[in-house]
N, C-alpha and C positions, 0 to 999 in steps of 0.2 A: 475493376472494383476490388478493393482490398477487403477480404473477408475475415482475416485473423488479425487481432490487435493486441499488443502488449499493454498492460495497465499503465496509465500515466499518473505519476505521483501528483497529488493536489493538496495544497494547504487549505484548511477550512476558510481562511481569509479570502480565497479566490472565489468564494460564493458569498451570498448574503447570509448564509446559515451560521457561520462561525462566530463564537464569542471570543475565542483566543486564536492567536496566529497558528499555533500548533498545540495539540494536546500534549501534556507534559510527559513525553517519553513512552507512553504505553500504547499509543494509537498512531497508525499510519493510514492515510486515505489514498485510494487509487480510483481513477475513473477508468472503467473497463469498456464502456461503449456510450457514444453520444454522436450528435451530428457533426461535431468537429472531427472526430475520428473516422466517421463513415457517414457521408451525406444521406445515405439510405437507411440509417438506423431508425428503428421504430420506437425506441425508448432510450432512456438514460440509465446506465447501471454504474454504481460506484460501490466500493467496499471499504469498510473500516476494519483494518487488521488490528486486533487487540492482543497484547502479549503480557502475561504475568501480572495482571492487574489485581492488587491485593486490597487497596483501600478505595472506596467510592469517591471519584473525583467530583468536582463541581460540574454542572452541565457545560458542555463545550459547543452546543448547538442551540440557537434561538428557537423558541416555539414559532412555528410558521404553518402556512397552509398553501396548497396548490389548488386554486379555485376550480380549474377545469381538468385536472389530471389526477387519476388514481395512483396510488403507490403501494408497493409490496415491500415489506421488510423481512429478511431472513436472518435468524440467529443461528449460525453454523459453528459446529464444534462437536467434540465427543459429547455424549449425553451428560448434561449438567456441567460441562466444562466452562461455559460462558454464560453470564447472567447479564441481561439488559433491562433497563427501565424504559417503558414506552408510555408516554402521556398522550391520550387522545381526548380532545375537548375537555381537558381538566381532570380526567380520570386516569389514575396511574395503574399500569399493569407491569408485572414482572414476568419476563420470559427467560427460560433456560434452554440452552441448545439441546437438540435441534427444535426450533420453533419458527412460526411465521406470524405476521400481522398484515392484515389488509387495511389500508388507510384510504377511505373514500375521498374523492375530490371534495375540497372545501373543509376538511377536518383539520382543526388546529392540532398540531402534533410536535413532539420532540422525542428524541431517543438519546440514551446515554448508557455507556458501559458501566456496570457495577462491580464485577469481579471476574477473574478468570482469563482464559485465552481462547481465541477463535476469531470469527469474522461476523460482521454485520453487513449484509448485502442489501442495498437500497435499489429498487427497481421503480423508477418514475416513468409513467406512461407518457411523458413529454420528452421527446428526443433532444430538446434544447437544454434540458437540465434544470436544476433548482435556481439558477440565476436568471431564468427566462422571465418575460413579462407576465407569464401565467402564474407566477408565485408571488406571495406577499408575506412579509414578516409580520408577526403578531407581537403584542406585548405580553410577556409572561416570563 
């Protein structure tokens, strides 16, 4: 069994989450762990690497929910270096690195980078990932 995995680049269009094929130059997405990489994986982990974002882009991820899976989001970077907008059931929150958000199963949510450099790490407690049958896209 393979225990160490190199991150796999993934375009947002490879999941149901993406509004655009790729974010315009400031964001790269990598899958770090899921059942495709390791059949024994207990969760899905992906990271969005953000570099030198100066102007708030349009949202690049659809509002969605995972009906039976909790999610954790981590905003990682030097203190205050990365700012993210997290929308939970219609309420907007601004997080600055380092921060975290717990997204209970069934919560309609969306995340987007606002400014700076760092990483947003998504840990979905469903090892099949956000394109699984346990996820549903919302209108928002």
